[in-house]
C-alpha positions in Angstrom: 107.1 74.0 85.1 109.8 75.8 83.1 109.3 77.3 79.7 111.0 74.3 78.1 108.3 72.0 79.5 105.5 73.9 77.9 103.5 72.6 75.0 102.6 75.4 72.6 100.6 75.6 69.3 101.0 78.5 66.8 97.9 79.2 64.6 98.9 81.8 62.0 98.0 82.0 58.3 100.9 84.2 57.4 103.9 82.0 56.7 106.6 84.4 57.7 104.9 85.3 61.0 104.4 81.6 61.7 108.0 80.8 61.1 109.1 83.8 63.2 107.0 82.5 66.1 108.5 79.0 65.8 112.1 80.4 65.8 111.5 82.6 68.8 109.9 79.7 70.8 112.9 77.6 70.0 115.2 80.4 71.2 113.2 80.4 74.5 113.8 76.7 74.9 110.2 75.6 74.0 110.7 72.3 72.2 107.1 70.9 72.1 105.5 73.1 69.4 102.7 72.5 66.9 101.7 74.7 64.1 98.8 75.3 61.8 98.0 77.8 59.0 94.3 78.1 59.7 91.7 77.3 62.4 90.3 74.2 60.6 93.7 72.6 60.4 94.5 73.5 64.0 91.3 71.9 65.3 92.0 68.7 63.3 95.4 68.5 65.0 94.1 69.3 68.5 91.4 66.6 68.3 94.1 63.9 68.1 96.8 65.4 70.5 97.2 66.0 74.2 95.8 69.5 74.8 98.6 72.1 74.6 99.3 74.4 77.5 99.1 77.6 75.3 97.7 78.3 71.9 99.1 81.4 70.2 96.4 82.5 67.8 96.1 85.2 65.2 92.6 86.6 64.9 92.4 87.8 61.3 92.6 84.5 59.3 90.7 83.5 56.2 88.0 80.9 56.5 87.6 80.2 60.3 88.9 83.4 62.0 90.6 83.3 65.4 87.5 84.3 67.3 85.5 81.3 66.0 88.5 79.1 66.6 88.9 80.1 70.2 85.2 79.4 70.8 85.7 75.8 69.5 88.8 75.3 71.5 87.2 76.5 74.7 83.9 74.5 74.3 85.7 71.3 73.4 88.5 71.8 76.0 91.2 71.4 73.4 93.8 73.7 75.2 94.5 75.0 78.6 95.4 78.6 77.8 95.3 81.1 74.9 97.2 84.2 73.9 96.2 86.5 71.1 98.8 87.6 68.5 97.5 90.5 66.6 97.8 94.1 65.5 94.1 94.7 65.5 92.1 97.3 67.5 92.8 97.0 71.3 89.0 97.2 72.0 88.4 94.2 69.8 91.2 92.3 71.5 89.8 93.1 74.9 86.4 91.8 73.9 87.9 88.5 72.6 89.9 88.1 75.8 86.7 88.5 77.9 84.9 86.0 75.7 87.6 83.4 76.2 87.6 84.0 80.0 83.9 83.5 80.0 84.4 80.2 78.3 86.8 79.2 81.1 90.1 79.4 79.3 93.2 80.8 80.9 93.7 84.0 79.0 97.3 85.2 79.0 96.7 88.5 77.2 97.6 89.7 73.7 100.9 90.1 72.0 101.1 93.0 69.5 102.8 92.2 66.2 105.7 92.2 65.4 106.6 89.3 67.7 109.7 89.4 69.8 111.3 87.0 72.2 110.6 89.4 75.1 106.9 89.6 74.4 106.6 85.8 74.0 108.6 85.2 77.2 106.4 87.5 79.2 103.2 85.8 78.1 104.5 82.2 78.6 105.8 83.1 82.1 102.4 84.3 83.0 101.0 80.9 82.2 103.5 79.3 84.5 102.5 81.7 87.3 98.8 81.0 86.9 99.3 77.3 86.7 101.0 77.3 90.2 98.0 79.0 91.8 95.2 77.4 89.6 95.5 73.6 89.6 94.1 71.9 86.5 90.8 70.8 87.9 88.5 71.7 85.0 87.3 68.2 84.4 85.9 67.6 87.9 82.5 66.0 88.3 81.2 66.7 91.8 78.2 65.4 93.7 76.3 67.7 96.0 76.5 65.2 98.8 80.3 65.4 98.6 80.3 69.2 98.6 77.9 69.2 101.6 80.1 66.7 103.5 83.3 68.8 102.6 81.7 71.9 104.2 80.6 70.0 107.3 83.9 68.3 107.8 86.1 71.3 107.4 87.7 70.5 104.0 86.7 73.8 102.6 89.2 76.4 103.9 90.4 79.9 103.2 93.5 80.6 101.2 94.8 84.1 101.3 95.9 86.6 98.6 97.9 89.6 99.8 97.1 93.2 99.0 99.8 95.9 98.8 99.6 99.7 99.1 100.8 101.6 96.0 102.1 104.5 98.1 104.7 102.5 100.1 104.6 99.0 98.7 103.6 97.5 102.1 101.4 94.5 102.4 98.4 95.9 104.3 95.6 93.4 103.7 94.5 89.9 102.6 91.5 88.5 100.8 90.2 85.1 102.0 89.3 82.9 99.1 87.5 79.5 99.5 89.4 76.4 98.5 88.4 72.7 98.8 91.4 70.6 99.8 90.6 67.1 98.9 93.0 64.1 98.6 96.0 66.3 97.8 93.9 68.3 95.2 92.9 71.9 95.5 89.5 72.6 94.1 88.6 76.2 93.2 85.4 77.8 94.2 83.7 78.0 90.8 83.3 74.2 91.0 81.4 74.2 94.3 80.0 77.6 95.4 77.2 77.4 92.9 76.2 74.0 94.2 76.2 75.2 97.8 74.1 78.2 96.8 71.5 76.0 95.1 71.5 73.7 98.1 70.8 76.6 100.5 74.3 76.4 102.1 76.0 79.5 100.8 75.5 81.4 104.1 77.1 78.5 105.9 80.1 78.7 103.6 80.4 82.5 104.4 80.3 81.8 108.1 82.9 79.0 107.8 85.4 81.1 105.8 84.9 84.2 108.0 85.4 82.1 111.2 88.6 80.4 110.0 90.0 83.6 108.4 89.5 85.5 111.7 91.3 82.7 113.6 94.3 83.1 111.3 94.2 86.8 111.4 94.4 86.7 115.2 97.3 84.3 115.0 99.2 86.5 112.6 98.4 89.5 114.7 99.9 87.8 117.8 103.0 87.2 115.7 103.3 90.9 114.9 101.7 90.8 111.4 98.6 93.0 111.4 96.6 92.9 108.2 93.1 93.9 107.2 90.9 91.0 106.2 88.5 90.9 103.2 85.9 88.1 103.0 83.4 87.5 100.2 79.8 87.5 101.4 77.1 85.3 100.0 74.1 87.2 98.6 71.9 85.0 100.8 73.3 87.1 103.7 71.4 90.1 102.5 68.1 88.3 103.1 69.0 87.3 106.7 68.2 89.9 109.4 70.4 88.0 111.9 73.5 88.2 109.7 75.0 91.4 111.1 74.8 90.2 114.7 76.2 86.8 113.7 79.2 88.2 111.8 79.9 90.5 114.8 79.9 87.5 117.1 82.2 85.4 114.9 84.7 88.2 114.5 84.8 89.3 118.1 85.1 85.7 119.3 88.6 85.7 117.9 89.5 89.1 119.4 89.3 90.8 116.0 87.7 94.2 115.6 85.0 94.5 112.9 86.8 97.7 111.7 89.6 95.4 110.4 87.2 93.2 108.4 85.9 94.2 105.0 82.9 92.3 103.6 82.9 92.1 99.8 79.6 92.1 97.9 79.5 91.4 94.2 77.5 94.3 92.6 75.5 92.1 90.2 74.1 90.1 93.2 73.4 93.0 95.5 69.8 94.0 95.4 67.5 91.0 95.0 65.5 92.4 98.0 66.4 96.0 98.2 64.7 97.0 101.5 65.9 94.0 103.5 69.4 94.1 101.9 69.9 97.8 102.6 68.9 97.2 106.2 71.5 94.4 106.7 74.3 96.4 105.0 73.5 99.5 107.1 73.7 97.4 110.3 77.0 95.9 109.2 78.4 99.4 108.8 76.9 100.5 112.1 78.9 97.7 113.7 82.1 98.9 112.1 82.6 96.5 109.2 84.0 97.8 106.0 81.9 97.2 102.9 83.4 96.6 99.5 81.7 96.6 96.1 83.4 93.8 94.3 84.0 93.5 90.5 83.0 97.1 90.0 81.9 97.8 86.5 80.7 94.3 85.6 77.1 94.8 86.5 74.4 97.2 85.3 73.5 99.1 88.4 76.9 100.2 89.7 76.1 103.9 90.1 72.7 103.4 91.7 74.2 101.0 94.2 77.0 103.3 95.1 74.5 106.0 95.9 72.4 103.7 98.0 74.8 101.5 99.9 77.3 102.7 102.6 80.3 101.3 100.8 83.8 102.0 102.1 85.8 100.4 99.3 85.6 100.0 95.5 87.3 97.0 93.9 88.0 97.5 90.2 87.5 94.3 88.3 90.6 92.6 86.9 89.1 92.5 83.4 89.6 96.3 83.3 93.0 96.4 85.2 95.0 93.7 83.4 96.9 95.3 80.4 95.3 98.7 81.0 98.7 100.4 80.7 98.7 99.6 76.9 94.9 99.6 76.2 93.4 103.1 76.2 89.8 101.9 76.7 90.7 99.9 79.8 92.7 102.8 81.1 89.8 105.1 80.6 87.5 102.8 82.7 90.1 102.6 85.4 90.6 106.4 85.5 86.9 107.0 85.7 86.5 104.4 88.5 89.3 106.0 90.5 87.9 109.5 90.0 84.4 108.4 91.1 85.9 106.6 94.2 87.8 109.8 95.2 84.7 111.9 95.0 82.8 109.4 97.1 85.7 109.1 99.5 86.1 105.3 99.0 89.3 103.3 99.3 90.3 101.7 96.0 91.6 98.2 95.3 92.7 97.1 91.8 92.3 93.4 91.1 94.4 91.6 88.5 97.6 93.5 88.9 100.1 91.2 87.1 102.7 93.4 85.5 105.1 96.1 86.6 103.7 98.4 83.9 100.1 98.1 85.3 101.5 98.7 88.8 103.2 101.9 87.7 100.1 103.1 85.8 97.8 102.5 88.8 100.3 104.2 91.1 100.4 107.2 88.9 96.6 107.4 88.8 96.4 107.4 92.6 94.9 103.9 93.2 95.2 102.8 96.8 95.8 99.1 96.9 97.0 96.4 94.5 95.9 92.8 94.4 97.0 90.3 91.8 99.7 87.8 90.8 102.4 90.5 90.8 101.9 91.0 94.6 101.2 87.3 95.2 99.0 84.4 94.3 96.5 83.0 96.8 98.4 80.7 99.2 97.5 78.4 102.1 97.4 80.1 105.5 100.6 78.4 106.6 102.5 80.1 103.7 101.2 83.6 104.0 103.9 85.0 106.4 106.6 83.8 104.0 104.8 85.3 101.0 104.6 88.7 102.8 108.3 88.5 103.8 109.3 87.7 100.2 107.4 90.6 98.6 109.3 93.5 97.1 107.4 96.3 95.5 108.4 97.5 92.0 110.5 100.7 91.9 
């Protein structure tokens, strides 16, 4: 999709600012544009129109403010993506972006006033990049029997997102991410992982993704492409005393060393059963697996878990990384996380690296590895080698 094919709505109460946005969109070649002077009028339009790709919305509007408007848009699925246009406090903008993401909207970031063609183009291009890697499957209605069958019949497979070192720009790792390939459609994990967990099949999903990912890792290794592999682990694993032995058997059956496999554990799901969980994690480290605390900073017990669990890696959540170069509060969280990781001698991975500016900031702060759309979107296994060959690190 090119910028000219995008459908955009501008919601702005200030007449001059609204006209400026319309003129700049026209200069960028965006021809399908709607406009509204307030949230109520915008909702009335959206109720009768095909959902636009992107809504550009001011937050500080009389009557229905932009925050309330975004809530209505998200809950009623009246648009696919949103970008904030505002000169308000960056901390407030960050909170609104996190709210919109929690609702399930594609959040493209914020544009500081005054508007310019360059700022608009950067945001709209980001929508195009996300669309390519996130098919529009939000309206799916799935039955547990179909999900169970998909797992049993091998329709749920790993896609891979590359990770690059800041120091030299080299691709050094990949994260395996579950995708359900069904009738030419790619279904993302938030649609089916919860269903598998509630059906007691989450551990089976982890085994399946680990097995297939190791098979691909070995194939790439034989072709001269050696990459560390990261795999998300179901919290159900932490209650299974046999998990450590089973993971070792899966990995070594493909001729892969556990030392090249990193198991990612989301911090908020870590310690449902502390004693048993710590035992499983300790045995995984004993066998050589790396352990990564995923989405660091999004839970409430991060520091306690870092002191208790033998982690080898800390992944900074994309909610803190994206836009941190221009948002002091986000940057402060990133700096503090990196400083803590250095003191604990942990490798650091920044998720959500989407711009050259964020890459440069993280490199200057001494982060180890980048993961995000700037480096590459998740791709099918067959396309990974080409993705790695195409990558060029920012200067």
